[in-house]
PDB file of N, H, CA, C and O in Angstrom:
ATOM      1  N   MET A   1      17.403   1.384  -3.704  1.00  0.00           N
ATOM      2  CA  MET A   1      16.809   2.253  -2.717  1.00  0.00           C
ATOM      3  C   MET A   1      15.291   2.071  -2.737  1.00  0.00           C
ATOM      4  O   MET A   1      14.678   2.054  -3.805  1.00  0.00           O
ATOM      5  N   CYS A   2      14.702   1.939  -1.584  1.00  0.00           N
ATOM      6  H   CYS A   2      15.200   1.953  -0.716  1.00  0.00           H
ATOM      7  CA  CYS A   2      13.259   1.753  -1.469  1.00  0.00           C
ATOM      8  C   CYS A   2      12.557   3.111  -1.429  1.00  0.00           C
ATOM      9  O   CYS A   2      12.968   4.020  -0.708  1.00  0.00           O
ATOM     10  N   ILE A   3      11.511   3.224  -2.206  1.00  0.00           N
ATOM     11  H   ILE A   3      11.177   2.485  -2.792  1.00  0.00           H
ATOM     12  CA  ILE A   3      10.712   4.449  -2.217  1.00  0.00           C
ATOM     13  C   ILE A   3       9.302   4.078  -1.792  1.00  0.00           C
ATOM     14  O   ILE A   3       8.631   3.326  -2.499  1.00  0.00           O
ATOM     15  N   PRO A   4       8.827   4.589  -0.645  1.00  0.00           N
ATOM     16  CA  PRO A   4       7.485   4.221  -0.188  1.00  0.00           C
ATOM     17  C   PRO A   4       6.400   4.742  -1.127  1.00  0.00           C
ATOM     18  O   PRO A   4       6.479   5.858  -1.640  1.00  0.00           O
ATOM     19  N   THR A   5       5.394   3.911  -1.334  1.00  0.00           N
ATOM     20  H   THR A   5       5.329   3.004  -0.917  1.00  0.00           H
ATOM     21  CA  THR A   5       4.257   4.326  -2.141  1.00  0.00           C
ATOM     22  C   THR A   5       3.258   5.051  -1.245  1.00  0.00           C
ATOM     23  O   THR A   5       3.140   4.713  -0.068  1.00  0.00           O
ATOM     24  N   PRO A   6       2.540   6.033  -1.769  1.00  0.00           N
ATOM     25  CA  PRO A   6       1.561   6.740  -0.940  1.00  0.00           C
ATOM     26  C   PRO A   6       0.341   5.862  -0.669  1.00  0.00           C
ATOM     27  O   PRO A   6      -0.020   5.039  -1.510  1.00  0.00           O
ATOM     28  N   PRO A   7      -0.301   6.022   0.495  1.00  0.00           N
ATOM     29  CA  PRO A   7      -1.508   5.255   0.795  1.00  0.00           C
ATOM     30  C   PRO A   7      -2.640   5.621  -0.177  1.00  0.00           C
ATOM     31  O   PRO A   7      -2.827   6.785  -0.531  1.00  0.00           O
ATOM     32  N   VAL A   8      -3.379   4.602  -0.590  1.00  0.00           N
ATOM     33  H   VAL A   8      -3.228   3.656  -0.302  1.00  0.00           H
ATOM     34  CA  VAL A   8      -4.472   4.790  -1.544  1.00  0.00           C
ATOM     35  C   VAL A   8      -5.700   4.041  -1.044  1.00  0.00           C
ATOM     36  O   VAL A   8      -5.588   2.936  -0.514  1.00  0.00           O
ATOM     37  N   ILE A   9      -6.874   4.647  -1.215  1.00  0.00           N
ATOM     38  H   ILE A   9      -6.965   5.545  -1.646  1.00  0.00           H
ATOM     39  CA  ILE A   9      -8.134   3.969  -0.907  1.00  0.00           C
ATOM     40  C   ILE A   9      -8.722   3.495  -2.227  1.00  0.00           C
ATOM     41  O   ILE A   9      -8.950   4.295  -3.134  1.00  0.00           O
ATOM     42  N   TYR A  10      -8.967   2.194  -2.333  1.00  0.00           N
ATOM     43  H   TYR A  10      -8.781   1.545  -1.596  1.00  0.00           H
ATOM     44  CA  TYR A  10      -9.626   1.618  -3.498  1.00  0.00           C
ATOM     45  C   TYR A  10     -11.088   1.402  -3.138  1.00  0.00           C
ATOM     46  O   TYR A  10     -11.397   0.896  -2.059  1.00  0.00           O
ATOM     47  N   HIS A  11     -11.991   1.785  -4.044  1.00  0.00           N
ATOM     48  H   HIS A  11     -11.740   2.195  -4.921  1.00  0.00           H
ATOM     49  CA  HIS A  11     -13.424   1.609  -3.801  1.00  0.00           C
ATOM     50  C   HIS A  11     -14.105   1.165  -5.094  1.00  0.00           C
ATOM     51  O   HIS A  11     -13.894   1.756  -6.153  1.00  0.00           O
ATOM     52  N   CYS A  12     -14.920   0.121  -4.993  1.00  0.00           N
ATOM     53  H   CYS A  12     -15.091  -0.359  -4.133  1.00  0.00           H
ATOM     54  CA  CYS A  12     -15.684  -0.370  -6.135  1.00  0.00           C
ATOM     55  C   CYS A  12     -17.117   0.145  -6.015  1.00  0.00           C
ATOM     56  O   CYS A  12     -17.823  -0.220  -5.075  1.00  0.00           O
ATOM     57  N   PRO A  13     -17.561   0.988  -6.954  1.00  0.00           N
ATOM     58  CA  PRO A  13     -18.927   1.506  -6.883  1.00  0.00           C
ATOM     59  C   PRO A  13     -19.984   0.447  -7.190  1.00  0.00           C
ATOM     60  O   PRO A  13     -21.160   0.636  -6.881  1.00  0.00           O
ATOM     61  N   ARG A  14     -19.574  -0.648  -7.789  1.00  0.00           N
ATOM     62  H   ARG A  14     -18.619  -0.802  -8.040  1.00  0.00           H
ATOM     63  CA  ARG A  14     -20.531  -1.702  -8.154  1.00  0.00           C
ATOM     64  C   ARG A  14     -20.945  -2.549  -6.951  1.00  0.00           C
ATOM     65  O   ARG A  14     -22.134  -2.778  -6.735  1.00  0.00           O
ATOM     66  N   CYS A  15     -19.964  -3.017  -6.165  1.00  0.00           N
ATOM     67  H   CYS A  15     -18.997  -2.831  -6.342  1.00  0.00           H
ATOM     68  CA  CYS A  15     -20.289  -3.895  -5.027  1.00  0.00           C
ATOM     69  C   CYS A  15     -19.932  -3.265  -3.680  1.00  0.00           C
ATOM     70  O   CYS A  15     -20.150  -3.876  -2.634  1.00  0.00           O
ATOM     71  N   HIS A  16     -19.384  -2.047  -3.700  1.00  0.00           N
ATOM     72  H   HIS A  16     -19.206  -1.551  -4.549  1.00  0.00           H
ATOM     73  CA  HIS A  16     -19.022  -1.279  -2.496  1.00  0.00           C
ATOM     74  C   HIS A  16     -17.865  -1.891  -1.707  1.00  0.00           C
ATOM     75  O   HIS A  16     -17.740  -1.651  -0.506  1.00  0.00           O
ATOM     76  N   TRP A  17     -17.025  -2.675  -2.371  1.00  0.00           N
ATOM     77  H   TRP A  17     -17.127  -2.870  -3.346  1.00  0.00           H
ATOM     78  CA  TRP A  17     -15.804  -3.189  -1.751  1.00  0.00           C
ATOM     79  C   TRP A  17     -14.844  -2.023  -1.562  1.00  0.00           C
ATOM     80  O   TRP A  17     -14.710  -1.184  -2.452  1.00  0.00           O
ATOM     81  N   THR A  18     -14.177  -1.961  -0.416  1.00  0.00           N
ATOM     82  H   THR A  18     -14.286  -2.643   0.307  1.00  0.00           H
ATOM     83  CA  THR A  18     -13.227  -0.890  -0.120  1.00  0.00           C
ATOM     84  C   THR A  18     -11.976  -1.484   0.508  1.00  0.00           C
ATOM     85  O   THR A  18     -12.054  -2.404   1.322  1.00  0.00           O
ATOM     86  N   MET A  19     -10.818  -0.947   0.119  1.00  0.00           N
ATOM     87  H   MET A  19     -10.756  -0.200  -0.543  1.00  0.00           H
ATOM     88  CA  MET A  19      -9.546  -1.416   0.665  1.00  0.00           C
ATOM     89  C   MET A  19      -8.617  -0.225   0.820  1.00  0.00           C
ATOM     90  O   MET A  19      -8.510   0.613  -0.075  1.00  0.00           O
ATOM     91  N   LEU A  20      -7.950  -0.156   1.960  1.00  0.00           N
ATOM     92  H   LEU A  20      -8.038  -0.837   2.688  1.00  0.00           H
ATOM     93  CA  LEU A  20      -6.927   0.853   2.187  1.00  0.00           C
ATOM     94  C   LEU A  20      -5.578   0.199   1.970  1.00  0.00           C
ATOM     95  O   LEU A  20      -5.212  -0.740   2.678  1.00  0.00           O
ATOM     96  N   SER A  21      -4.852   0.686   1.007  1.00  0.00           N
ATOM     97  H   SER A  21      -5.150   1.448   0.431  1.00  0.00           H
ATOM     98  CA  SER A  21      -3.507   0.203   0.738  1.00  0.00           C
ATOM     99  C   SER A  21      -2.550   1.158   1.425  1.00  0.00           C
ATOM    100  O   SER A  21      -2.361   2.283   0.963  1.00  0.00           O
ATOM    101  N   THR A  22      -1.942   0.725   2.528  1.00  0.00           N
ATOM    102  H   THR A  22      -2.095  -0.189   2.903  1.00  0.00           H
ATOM    103  CA  THR A  22      -1.054   1.599   3.284  1.00  0.00           C
ATOM    104  C   THR A  22       0.239   1.827   2.518  1.00  0.00           C
ATOM    105  O   THR A  22       0.685   0.968   1.757  1.00  0.00           O
ATOM    106  N   GLY A  23       0.826   2.976   2.726  1.00  0.00           N
ATOM    107  H   GLY A  23       0.464   3.673   3.344  1.00  0.00           H
ATOM    108  CA  GLY A  23       2.083   3.292   2.080  1.00  0.00           C
ATOM    109  C   GLY A  23       3.175   2.364   2.567  1.00  0.00           C
ATOM    110  O   GLY A  23       3.354   2.188   3.772  1.00  0.00           O
ATOM    111  N   SER A  24       3.896   1.778   1.651  1.00  0.00           N
ATOM    112  H   SER A  24       3.751   1.921   0.672  1.00  0.00           H
ATOM    113  CA  SER A  24       4.929   0.828   2.015  1.00  0.00           C
ATOM    114  C   SER A  24       5.986   0.824   0.921  1.00  0.00           C
ATOM    115  O   SER A  24       5.740   1.291  -0.191  1.00  0.00           O
ATOM    116  N   ASP A  25       7.156   0.300   1.239  1.00  0.00           N
ATOM    117  H   ASP A  25       7.356  -0.078   2.143  1.00  0.00           H
ATOM    118  CA  ASP A  25       8.180   0.167   0.216  1.00  0.00           C
ATOM    119  C   ASP A  25       8.129  -1.215  -0.421  1.00  0.00           C
ATOM    120  O   ASP A  25       8.973  -1.550  -1.252  1.00  0.00           O
ATOM    121  N   ALA A  26       7.139  -2.019  -0.034  1.00  0.00           N
ATOM    122  H   ALA A  26       6.453  -1.747   0.641  1.00  0.00           H
ATOM    123  CA  ALA A  26       6.956  -3.344  -0.609  1.00  0.00           C
ATOM    124  C   ALA A  26       5.557  -3.430  -1.211  1.00  0.00           C
ATOM    125  O   ALA A  26       4.587  -2.958  -0.616  1.00  0.00           O
ATOM    126  N   ILE A  27       5.460  -4.023  -2.375  1.00  0.00           N
ATOM    127  H   ILE A  27       6.247  -4.406  -2.858  1.00  0.00           H
ATOM    128  CA  ILE A  27       4.161  -4.189  -3.017  1.00  0.00           C
ATOM    129  C   ILE A  27       3.714  -5.631  -2.812  1.00  0.00           C
ATOM    130  O   ILE A  27       4.436  -6.571  -3.142  1.00  0.00           O
ATOM    131  N   VAL A  28       2.521  -5.789  -2.266  1.00  0.00           N
ATOM    132  H   VAL A  28       1.934  -5.025  -1.998  1.00  0.00           H
ATOM    133  CA  VAL A  28       1.937  -7.101  -2.015  1.00  0.00           C
ATOM    134  C   VAL A  28       1.429  -7.658  -3.336  1.00  0.00           C
ATOM    135  O   VAL A  28       0.931  -6.892  -4.162  1.00  0.00           O
ATOM    136  N   PRO A  29       1.539  -8.988  -3.571  1.00  0.00           N
ATOM    137  CA  PRO A  29       0.989  -9.541  -4.806  1.00  0.00           C
ATOM    138  C   PRO A  29      -0.476  -9.161  -4.979  1.00  0.00           C
ATOM    139  O   PRO A  29      -1.267  -9.295  -4.046  1.00  0.00           O
ATOM    140  N   GLY A  30      -0.838  -8.690  -6.158  1.00  0.00           N
ATOM    141  H   GLY A  30      -0.195  -8.581  -6.916  1.00  0.00           H
ATOM    142  CA  GLY A  30      -2.202  -8.259  -6.417  1.00  0.00           C
ATOM    143  C   GLY A  30      -2.382  -6.754  -6.305  1.00  0.00           C
ATOM    144  O   GLY A  30      -3.423  -6.236  -6.710  1.00  0.00           O
ATOM    145  N   GLU A  31      -1.413  -6.044  -5.773  1.00  0.00           N
ATOM    146  H   GLU A  31      -0.567  -6.464  -5.444  1.00  0.00           H
ATOM    147  CA  GLU A  31      -1.482  -4.587  -5.690  1.00  0.00           C
ATOM    148  C   GLU A  31      -0.536  -4.002  -6.728  1.00  0.00           C
ATOM    149  O   GLU A  31       0.464  -4.652  -7.031  1.00  0.00           O
ATOM    150  N   PRO A  32      -0.766  -2.880  -7.268  1.00  0.00           N
ATOM    151  CA  PRO A  32      -1.970  -2.080  -7.114  1.00  0.00           C
ATOM    152  C   PRO A  32      -3.137  -2.765  -7.816  1.00  0.00           C
ATOM    153  O   PRO A  32      -2.966  -3.421  -8.844  1.00  0.00           O
ATOM    154  N   TYR A  33      -4.309  -2.602  -7.250  1.00  0.00           N
ATOM    155  H   TYR A  33      -4.449  -2.070  -6.415  1.00  0.00           H
ATOM    156  CA  TYR A  33      -5.496  -3.254  -7.781  1.00  0.00           C
ATOM    157  C   TYR A  33      -5.903  -2.629  -9.103  1.00  0.00           C
ATOM    158  O   TYR A  33      -5.955  -1.406  -9.229  1.00  0.00           O
ATOM    159  N   THR A  34      -6.190  -3.464 -10.081  1.00  0.00           N
ATOM    160  H   THR A  34      -6.148  -4.458  -9.978  1.00  0.00           H
ATOM    161  CA  THR A  34      -6.696  -2.998 -11.363  1.00  0.00           C
ATOM    162  C   THR A  34      -8.153  -3.410 -11.544  1.00  0.00           C
ATOM    163  O   THR A  34      -8.896  -2.771 -12.289  1.00  0.00           O
ATOM    164  N   HIS A  35      -8.561  -4.487 -10.854  1.00  0.00           N
ATOM    165  H   HIS A  35      -7.957  -5.006 -10.249  1.00  0.00           H
ATOM    166  CA  HIS A  35      -9.938  -4.980 -10.880  1.00  0.00           C
ATOM    167  C   HIS A  35     -10.381  -5.266  -9.451  1.00  0.00           C
ATOM    168  O   HIS A  35      -9.555  -5.577  -8.593  1.00  0.00           O
ATOM    169  N   CYS A  36     -11.662  -5.163  -9.199  1.00  0.00           N
ATOM    170  H   CYS A  36     -12.332  -4.910  -9.896  1.00  0.00           H
ATOM    171  CA  CYS A  36     -12.208  -5.471  -7.882  1.00  0.00           C
ATOM    172  C   CYS A  36     -12.055  -6.973  -7.622  1.00  0.00           C
ATOM    173  O   CYS A  36     -12.516  -7.778  -8.431  1.00  0.00           O
ATOM    174  N   PRO A  37     -11.417  -7.370  -6.511  1.00  0.00           N
ATOM    175  CA  PRO A  37     -11.272  -8.793  -6.222  1.00  0.00           C
ATOM    176  C   PRO A  37     -12.592  -9.448  -5.807  1.00  0.00           C
ATOM    177  O   PRO A  37     -12.700 -10.674  -5.792  1.00  0.00           O
ATOM    178  N   ASN A  38     -13.587  -8.636  -5.474  1.00  0.00           N
ATOM    179  H   ASN A  38     -13.499  -7.640  -5.487  1.00  0.00           H
ATOM    180  CA  ASN A  38     -14.874  -9.172  -5.031  1.00  0.00           C
ATOM    181  C   ASN A  38     -15.803  -9.487  -6.211  1.00  0.00           C
ATOM    182  O   ASN A  38     -16.362 -10.582  -6.286  1.00  0.00           O
ATOM    183  N   CYS A  39     -15.966  -8.525  -7.135  1.00  0.00           N
ATOM    184  H   CYS A  39     -15.512  -7.636  -7.075  1.00  0.00           H
ATOM    185  CA  CYS A  39     -16.915  -8.724  -8.238  1.00  0.00           C
ATOM    186  C   CYS A  39     -16.253  -8.723  -9.622  1.00  0.00           C
ATOM    187  O   CYS A  39     -16.906  -9.048 -10.613  1.00  0.00           O
ATOM    188  N   GLY A  40     -14.963  -8.362  -9.702  1.00  0.00           N
ATOM    189  H   GLY A  40     -14.432  -8.098  -8.897  1.00  0.00           H
ATOM    190  CA  GLY A  40     -14.254  -8.372 -10.971  1.00  0.00           C
ATOM    191  C   GLY A  40     -14.409  -7.110 -11.806  1.00  0.00           C
ATOM    192  O   GLY A  40     -13.892  -7.052 -12.922  1.00  0.00           O
ATOM    193  N   SER A  41     -15.098  -6.111 -11.305  1.00  0.00           N
ATOM    194  H   SER A  41     -15.518  -6.158 -10.399  1.00  0.00           H
ATOM    195  CA  SER A  41     -15.317  -4.864 -12.042  1.00  0.00           C
ATOM    196  C   SER A  41     -13.996  -4.115 -12.248  1.00  0.00           C
ATOM    197  O   SER A  41     -13.157  -4.052 -11.350  1.00  0.00           O
ATOM    198  N   ALA A  42     -13.834  -3.558 -13.429  1.00  0.00           N
ATOM    199  H   ALA A  42     -14.516  -3.609 -14.159  1.00  0.00           H
ATOM    200  CA  ALA A  42     -12.632  -2.769 -13.729  1.00  0.00           C
ATOM    201  C   ALA A  42     -12.827  -1.295 -13.383  1.00  0.00           C
ATOM    202  O   ALA A  42     -11.912  -0.491 -13.565  1.00  0.00           O
ATOM    203  N   ASP A  43     -13.998  -0.935 -12.890  1.00  0.00           N
ATOM    204  H   ASP A  43     -14.741  -1.588 -12.742  1.00  0.00           H
ATOM    205  CA  ASP A  43     -14.320   0.459 -12.586  1.00  0.00           C
ATOM    206  C   ASP A  43     -13.988   0.782 -11.125  1.00  0.00           C
ATOM    207  O   ASP A  43     -14.878   1.114 -10.342  1.00  0.00           O
ATOM    208  N   LEU A  44     -12.716   0.685 -10.767  1.00  0.00           N
ATOM    209  H   LEU A  44     -11.993   0.415 -11.403  1.00  0.00           H
ATOM    210  CA  LEU A  44     -12.294   0.993  -9.398  1.00  0.00           C
ATOM    211  C   LEU A  44     -11.981   2.475  -9.270  1.00  0.00           C
ATOM    212  O   LEU A  44     -11.387   3.074 -10.167  1.00  0.00           O
ATOM    213  N   GLN A  45     -12.380   3.056  -8.162  1.00  0.00           N
ATOM    214  H   GLN A  45     -12.862   2.569  -7.434  1.00  0.00           H
ATOM    215  CA  GLN A  45     -12.033   4.440  -7.864  1.00  0.00           C
ATOM    216  C   GLN A  45     -10.826   4.425  -6.937  1.00  0.00           C
ATOM    217  O   GLN A  45     -10.802   3.689  -5.950  1.00  0.00           O
ATOM    218  N   ARG A  46      -9.828   5.237  -7.256  1.00  0.00           N
ATOM    219  H   ARG A  46      -9.847   5.835  -8.058  1.00  0.00           H
ATOM    220  CA  ARG A  46      -8.612   5.328  -6.448  1.00  0.00           C
ATOM    221  C   ARG A  46      -8.508   6.738  -5.886  1.00  0.00           C
ATOM    222  O   ARG A  46      -8.585   7.720  -6.625  1.00  0.00           O
ATOM    223  N   THR A  47      -8.332   6.829  -4.573  1.00  0.00           N
ATOM    224  H   THR A  47      -8.269   6.032  -3.972  1.00  0.00           H
ATOM    225  CA  THR A  47      -8.225   8.124  -3.913  1.00  0.00           C
ATOM    226  C   THR A  47      -6.993   8.116  -3.021  1.00  0.00           C
ATOM    227  O   THR A  47      -6.812   7.203  -2.216  1.00  0.00           O
ATOM    228  N   ARG A  48      -6.146   9.132  -3.161  1.00  0.00           N
ATOM    229  H   ARG A  48      -6.294   9.874  -3.814  1.00  0.00           H
ATOM    230  CA  ARG A  48      -4.985   9.243  -2.274  1.00  0.00           C
ATOM    231  C   ARG A  48      -5.439   9.813  -0.945  1.00  0.00           C
ATOM    232  O   ARG A  48      -6.319  10.673  -0.897  1.00  0.00           O
ATOM    233  N   LEU A  49      -4.845   9.339   0.122  1.00  0.00           N
ATOM    234  H   LEU A  49      -4.130   8.641   0.083  1.00  0.00           H
ATOM    235  CA  LEU A  49      -5.178   9.808   1.456  1.00  0.00           C
ATOM    236  C   LEU A  49      -4.647  11.214   1.683  1.00  0.00           C
ATOM    237  O   LEU A  49      -3.519  11.512   1.291  1.00  0.00           O
ATOM    238  N   PRO A  50      -5.439  12.093   2.312  1.00  0.00           N
ATOM    239  CA  PRO A  50      -4.920  13.412   2.677  1.00  0.00           C
ATOM    240  C   PRO A  50      -3.759  13.267   3.671  1.00  0.00           C
ATOM    241  O   PRO A  50      -3.677  12.273   4.392  1.00  0.00           O
ATOM    242  N   SER A  51      -2.878  14.245   3.705  1.00  0.00           N
ATOM    243  H   SER A  51      -2.945  15.053   3.119  1.00  0.00           H
ATOM    244  CA  SER A  51      -1.676  14.138   4.534  1.00  0.00           C
ATOM    245  C   SER A  51      -1.996  13.992   6.022  1.00  0.00           C
ATOM    246  O   SER A  51      -1.267  13.301   6.733  1.00  0.00           O
ATOM    247  N   TRP A  52      -3.076  14.629   6.515  1.00  0.00           N
ATOM    248  H   TRP A  52      -3.668  15.191   5.938  1.00  0.00           H
ATOM    249  CA  TRP A  52      -3.384  14.519   7.945  1.00  0.00           C
ATOM    250  C   TRP A  52      -3.821  13.101   8.287  1.00  0.00           C
ATOM    251  O   TRP A  52      -3.569  12.632   9.397  1.00  0.00           O
ATOM    252  N   ARG A  53      -4.465  12.415   7.362  1.00  0.00           N
ATOM    253  H   ARG A  53      -4.670  12.796   6.461  1.00  0.00           H
ATOM    254  CA  ARG A  53      -4.869  11.025   7.617  1.00  0.00           C
ATOM    255  C   ARG A  53      -3.664  10.100   7.585  1.00  0.00           C
ATOM    256  O   ARG A  53      -3.591   9.140   8.352  1.00  0.00           O
ATOM    257  N   ARG A  54      -2.705  10.390   6.685  1.00  0.00           N
ATOM    258  H   ARG A  54      -2.764  11.169   6.061  1.00  0.00           H
ATOM    259  CA  ARG A  54      -1.493   9.572   6.620  1.00  0.00           C
ATOM    260  C   ARG A  54      -0.757   9.613   7.958  1.00  0.00           C
ATOM    261  O   ARG A  54      -0.289   8.583   8.442  1.00  0.00           O
ATOM    262  N   GLY A  55      -0.655  10.803   8.555  1.00  0.00           N
ATOM    263  H   GLY A  55      -1.035  11.640   8.161  1.00  0.00           H
ATOM    264  CA  GLY A  55       0.018  10.937   9.840  1.00  0.00           C
ATOM    265  C   GLY A  55      -0.713  10.210  10.951  1.00  0.00           C
ATOM    266  O   GLY A  55      -0.085   9.594  11.812  1.00  0.00           O
ATOM    267  N   LEU A  56      -2.032  10.276  10.940  1.00  0.00           N
ATOM    268  H   LEU A  56      -2.542  10.776  10.241  1.00  0.00           H
ATOM    269  CA  LEU A  56      -2.842   9.602  11.952  1.00  0.00           C
ATOM    270  C   LEU A  56      -2.715   8.090  11.833  1.00  0.00           C
ATOM    271  O   LEU A  56      -2.551   7.404  12.842  1.00  0.00           O
ATOM    272  N   ILE A  57      -2.789   7.567  10.625  1.00  0.00           N
ATOM    273  H   ILE A  57      -2.923   8.124   9.806  1.00  0.00           H
ATOM    274  CA  ILE A  57      -2.667   6.124  10.424  1.00  0.00           C
ATOM    275  C   ILE A  57      -1.273   5.653  10.819  1.00  0.00           C
ATOM    276  O   ILE A  57      -1.128   4.595  11.431  1.00  0.00           O
ATOM    277  N   GLY A  58      -0.239   6.434  10.475  1.00  0.00           N
ATOM    278  H   GLY A  58      -0.357   7.294   9.978  1.00  0.00           H
ATOM    279  CA  GLY A  58       1.123   6.070  10.861  1.00  0.00           C
ATOM    280  C   GLY A  58       1.292   6.013  12.367  1.00  0.00           C
ATOM    281  O   GLY A  58       1.951   5.112  12.886  1.00  0.00           O
ATOM    282  N   ALA A  59       0.701   6.973  13.075  1.00  0.00           N
ATOM    283  H   ALA A  59       0.166   7.705  12.653  1.00  0.00           H
ATOM    284  CA  ALA A  59       0.798   6.987  14.538  1.00  0.00           C
ATOM    285  C   ALA A  59       0.060   5.782  15.137  1.00  0.00           C
ATOM    286  O   ALA A  59       0.556   5.153  16.071  1.00  0.00           O
ATOM    287  N   LEU A  60      -1.107   5.467  14.606  1.00  0.00           N
ATOM    288  H   LEU A  60      -1.511   5.979  13.847  1.00  0.00           H
ATOM    289  CA  LEU A  60      -1.857   4.313  15.112  1.00  0.00           C
ATOM    290  C   LEU A  60      -1.124   3.002  14.857  1.00  0.00           C
ATOM    291  O   LEU A  60      -1.121   2.118  15.714  1.00  0.00           O
ATOM    292  N   LEU A  61      -0.506   2.869  13.692  1.00  0.00           N
ATOM    293  H   LEU A  61      -0.508   3.587  12.996  1.00  0.00           H
ATOM    294  CA  LEU A  61       0.250   1.647  13.389  1.00  0.00           C
ATOM    295  C   LEU A  61       1.425   1.467  14.345  1.00  0.00           C
ATOM    296  O   LEU A  61       1.745   0.345  14.737  1.00  0.00           O
ATOM    297  N   LYS A  62       2.071   2.581  14.721  1.00  0.00           N
ATOM    298  H   LYS A  62       1.811   3.493  14.402  1.00  0.00           H
ATOM    299  CA  LYS A  62       3.191   2.502  15.671  1.00  0.00           C
ATOM    300  C   LYS A  62       2.696   2.054  17.057  1.00  0.00           C
ATOM    301  O   LYS A  62       3.355   1.263  17.732  1.00  0.00           O
ATOM    302  N   VAL A  63       1.534   2.567  17.470  1.00  0.00           N
ATOM    303  H   VAL A  63       0.999   3.210  16.922  1.00  0.00           H
ATOM    304  CA  VAL A  63       0.982   2.191  18.774  1.00  0.00           C
ATOM    305  C   VAL A  63       0.641   0.709  18.805  1.00  0.00           C
ATOM    306  O   VAL A  63       0.960   0.020  19.774  1.00  0.00           O
ATOM    307  N   PHE A  64      -0.006   0.210  17.751  1.00  0.00           N
ATOM    308  H   PHE A  64      -0.265   0.769  16.964  1.00  0.00           H
ATOM    309  CA  PHE A  64      -0.387  -1.205  17.714  1.00  0.00           C
ATOM    310  C   PHE A  64       0.819  -2.124  17.542  1.00  0.00           C
ATOM    311  O   PHE A  64       0.789  -3.271  17.988  1.00  0.00           O
ATOM    312  N   ALA A  65       1.869  -1.637  16.908  1.00  0.00           N
ATOM    313  H   ALA A  65       1.894  -0.705  16.547  1.00  0.00           H
ATOM    314  CA  ALA A  65       3.079  -2.453  16.729  1.00  0.00           C
ATOM    315  C   ALA A  65       3.792  -2.689  18.048  1.00  0.00           C
ATOM    316  O   ALA A  65       4.459  -3.709  18.218  1.00  0.00           O
ATOM    317  N   ARG A  66       3.661  -1.761  18.978  1.00  0.00           N
ATOM    318  H   ARG A  66       3.119  -0.932  18.840  1.00  0.00           H
ATOM    319  CA  ARG A  66       4.299  -1.909  20.302  1.00  0.00           C
ATOM    320  C   ARG A  66       3.603  -2.956  21.159  1.00  0.00           C
ATOM    321  O   ARG A  66       4.238  -3.651  21.953  1.00  0.00           O
ATOM    322  N   GLY A  67       2.257  -3.061  20.984  1.00  0.00           N
ATOM    323  H   GLY A  67       1.741  -2.497  20.339  1.00  0.00           H
ATOM    324  CA  GLY A  67       1.440  -3.904  21.843  1.00  0.00           C
ATOM    325  C   GLY A  67       1.705  -5.334  21.658  1.00  0.00           C
ATOM    326  O   GLY A  67       1.086  -6.167  22.319  1.00  0.00           O
TER     327      GLY A  67
END
């Protein structure tokens, strides 16, 4: 059974690299991030998306998938 992972924002305070990992039941190679892929720093900040943002992103993804 597939269990979707919650969306997470990764941010590196050293080089300001940012990545949004959308909630999915598949994990892409390299995720979840443990080190910044840009500068190699291990000091990544992880923030879960608030529920209202998750709904907005899901709606936008559905609109773009139709196009």
